[in-house]
C-alpha positions as CSV (number, residue, x, y, z in Angstrom):
1,M,0.3,0.2,-0.6
2,K,2.4,2.9,0.9
3,K,4.7,2.0,-2.4
4,T,1.4,2.0,-4.1
5,I,0.7,5.4,-2.8
6,L,4.4,6.8,-3.3
7,F,4.1,5.9,-6.7
8,C,0.8,8.3,-7.3
9,M,2.7,10.5,-5.4
10,L,5.2,10.3,-8.0
11,I,3.2,10.4,-10.8
12,A,0.9,14.1,-9.2
13,I,4.9,15.6,-8.7
14,S,6.1,14.6,-12.4
15,A,2.6,16.4,-13.8
16,M,3.3,18.8,-12.0
17,G,6.9,19.5,-13.7
18,F,5.3,19.9,-16.8
19,S,2.4,22.2,-16.3
20,Q,4.9,24.9,-17.0
21,I,8.3,25.9,-18.5
22,R,10.2,28.4,-16.8
23,I,12.3,30.5,-19.5
24,G,15.2,32.9,-17.3
25,N,12.5,34.5,-14.1
26,V,9.3,33.7,-16.2
27,V,7.0,30.3,-15.4
28,L,5.1,29.8,-18.0
29,P,1.8,27.5,-18.3
30,Y,2.1,24.9,-20.8
31,K,-1.1,25.4,-21.5
32,L,-3.8,28.2,-22.3
33,S,-8.0,28.1,-23.1
34,F,-9.4,30.5,-24.9
35,E,-12.8,30.4,-25.8
36,G,-12.8,26.5,-25.2
37,E,-10.2,26.1,-27.2
38,E,-7.0,25.1,-25.8
39,L,-3.2,25.8,-26.5
40,T,-0.2,24.2,-26.4
41,L,3.2,26.4,-25.4
42,N,5.0,25.7,-29.2
43,G,8.1,27.2,-27.7
44,A,9.3,30.1,-25.8
45,G,12.4,33.2,-25.4
46,M,13.9,35.3,-23.9
47,R,14.3,39.4,-25.8
48,S,17.4,40.9,-23.6
49,V,18.9,44.5,-24.4
50,L,22.9,45.0,-23.6
51,S,22.4,41.9,-21.0
52,V,19.3,42.8,-19.6
53,D,16.0,40.8,-19.4
54,T,13.1,42.6,-21.0
55,Y,10.6,40.8,-21.6
56,S,9.6,37.3,-22.5
57,G,7.1,36.0,-25.4
58,G,5.7,32.1,-25.5
59,L,4.5,30.9,-28.9
60,Y,0.7,28.7,-28.2
61,T,-0.4,26.8,-31.0
62,Q,-2.6,23.7,-31.1
63,N,-0.2,21.7,-33.3
64,K,3.7,21.2,-33.2
65,Y,5.1,23.8,-35.7
66,N,8.5,24.8,-36.2
67,D,8.6,26.8,-38.5
68,P,7.7,30.5,-39.0
69,K,5.4,30.1,-42.9
70,E,3.6,28.0,-41.1
71,V,3.1,29.7,-38.5
72,L,2.0,32.6,-40.5
73,D,-0.3,31.1,-43.1
74,S,-2.0,29.5,-40.3
75,D,-6.1,30.0,-39.7
76,E,-5.7,27.9,-36.6
77,S,-6.4,29.4,-33.3
78,M,-3.5,30.1,-31.5
79,A,-1.7,33.0,-29.4
80,I,1.5,35.1,-28.5
81,R,2.3,35.7,-24.4
82,L,4.5,38.8,-23.7
83,N,5.6,38.7,-19.6
84,I,7.0,42.0,-18.6
85,V,10.4,41.1,-16.4
86,S,12.1,44.3,-16.0
87,K,11.0,48.2,-15.3
88,R,12.4,50.1,-18.9
89,V,9.1,48.5,-20.1
90,T,6.9,51.2,-20.3
91,N,3.6,51.5,-22.0
92,K,5.7,54.2,-24.7
93,R,8.2,52.1,-25.1
94,M,6.2,49.2,-26.2
95,T,4.2,51.1,-28.1
96,K,7.4,52.7,-29.7
97,V,9.0,49.4,-30.6
98,F,4.9,47.8,-32.4
99,K,5.2,50.4,-34.2
100,K,8.5,49.9,-35.2
101,G,7.7,45.9,-35.5
102,F,4.5,46.7,-37.5
103,D,6.3,49.2,-40.0
104,D,9.5,46.2,-40.4
105,A,7.4,43.5,-40.6
106,M,5.5,45.6,-44.0
107,Y,8.4,46.4,-45.4
108,G,7.1,50.2,-43.8
109,N,3.7,49.5,-46.7
110,T,1.4,49.7,-43.2
111,E,-0.9,52.6,-45.6
112,T,-3.9,48.9,-45.5
113,L,-4.4,48.1,-41.7
114,Q,-2.7,52.1,-39.9
115,T,-6.7,52.5,-38.5
116,R,-6.3,48.5,-37.1
117,I,-3.1,49.1,-35.6
118,D,-3.9,52.5,-33.6
119,E,-6.1,51.0,-32.2
120,F,-4.6,47.8,-31.3
121,L,-1.5,50.6,-29.9
122,K,-4.6,52.0,-27.7
123,I,-4.2,48.6,-25.5
124,F,-0.9,50.1,-24.5
125,G,-2.3,54.0,-22.8
126,A,-2.0,51.9,-19.0
127,A,0.4,51.5,-17.2
128,I,2.7,49.0,-17.8
129,N,4.4,47.2,-14.6
130,V,6.8,44.5,-14.5
131,N,4.9,41.0,-14.2
132,D,3.1,41.8,-16.3
133,F,1.4,40.1,-19.4
134,F,0.1,40.8,-22.5
135,D,-1.7,37.4,-24.4
136,F,-2.3,38.2,-28.6
137,V,-5.6,35.4,-29.2
138,Y,-6.0,34.4,-33.4
139,I,-8.9,32.7,-32.3
140,K,-9.6,31.1,-36.2
141,G,-11.9,32.6,-38.6
142,G,-10.1,36.3,-38.5
143,N,-10.1,38.0,-35.3
144,L,-7.2,38.8,-33.0
145,K,-8.7,39.4,-29.2
146,T,-6.0,40.7,-26.3
147,Y,-5.6,40.3,-22.5
148,K,-3.7,42.7,-20.3
149,N,-3.1,40.2,-16.8
150,G,-6.1,37.9,-18.5
151,E,-8.3,41.0,-18.5
152,F,-10.4,41.1,-21.7
153,I,-8.7,44.7,-23.3
154,G,-9.4,44.8,-26.7
155,E,-10.1,42.8,-30.7
156,I,-9.3,43.7,-34.8
157,K,-11.3,41.9,-37.5
158,G,-8.9,40.4,-39.6
159,R,-6.3,37.5,-40.9
160,D,-4.1,39.7,-41.5
161,F,-3.9,42.2,-38.7
162,K,-2.6,38.8,-36.6
163,Y,-0.4,38.3,-39.3
164,A,1.8,41.7,-39.4
165,L,1.9,41.5,-35.2
166,F,3.0,37.5,-34.9
167,K,5.2,38.2,-38.5
168,I,7.0,41.4,-36.2
169,W,8.3,38.4,-33.6
170,L,8.0,35.3,-37.1
171,G,9.6,37.5,-39.9
172,D,12.8,37.2,-41.6
173,E,14.0,39.7,-39.6
174,P,11.7,39.2,-36.1
175,A,12.1,42.2,-33.5
176,C,14.6,38.9,-31.0
177,A,16.3,36.6,-33.0
178,L,15.7,34.6,-29.8
179,I,12.3,34.5,-29.3
180,K,11.6,33.6,-32.9
181,N,14.2,30.4,-32.0
182,G,12.0,30.1,-28.7
183,M,8.6,30.6,-30.4
184,L,9.7,27.5,-32.2
185,G,11.5,26.0,-30.6
186,I,15.2,25.8,-32.2
187,Q,18.1,25.9,-30.2
188,K,20.4,28.2,-31.3
């Protein structure tokens, strides 16, 4: 009987160990659920600027991906979670970084999405603190929903918007190659 109890305890502890993953000082859940869709961590990485960790980025999908083009082209539900780990990350800096990210992702041709980009950037109007996290959740069929610390804060229509947003990290010239490789589970 004692062996059975010990065995069950070891199984439970092992299962808990696999329910989350540590990236730097951030602990990411292994699974997320949005609107009944269960998403699994595809991979994650940490963005560092001048040797200072600023935020982690995790990609959550229904299927496993290591090809960024497949992620960008996919119409399945998926999410990117950003966890803020530095007080240097402010709402003004995030707005600036996302503006540049969209510009880079779209090769300077943001006119077709500019109204939606401006609407999206409003999510960074409030103060950002260490340990805040943002979920950018694409729901199959065309809408991207944004959450801050688990609270819904906005929705942008269009698969083309999801493509441009996800391309910031998964495009040919990503905001951070370490996060791109991490999200795709590529060790370099």
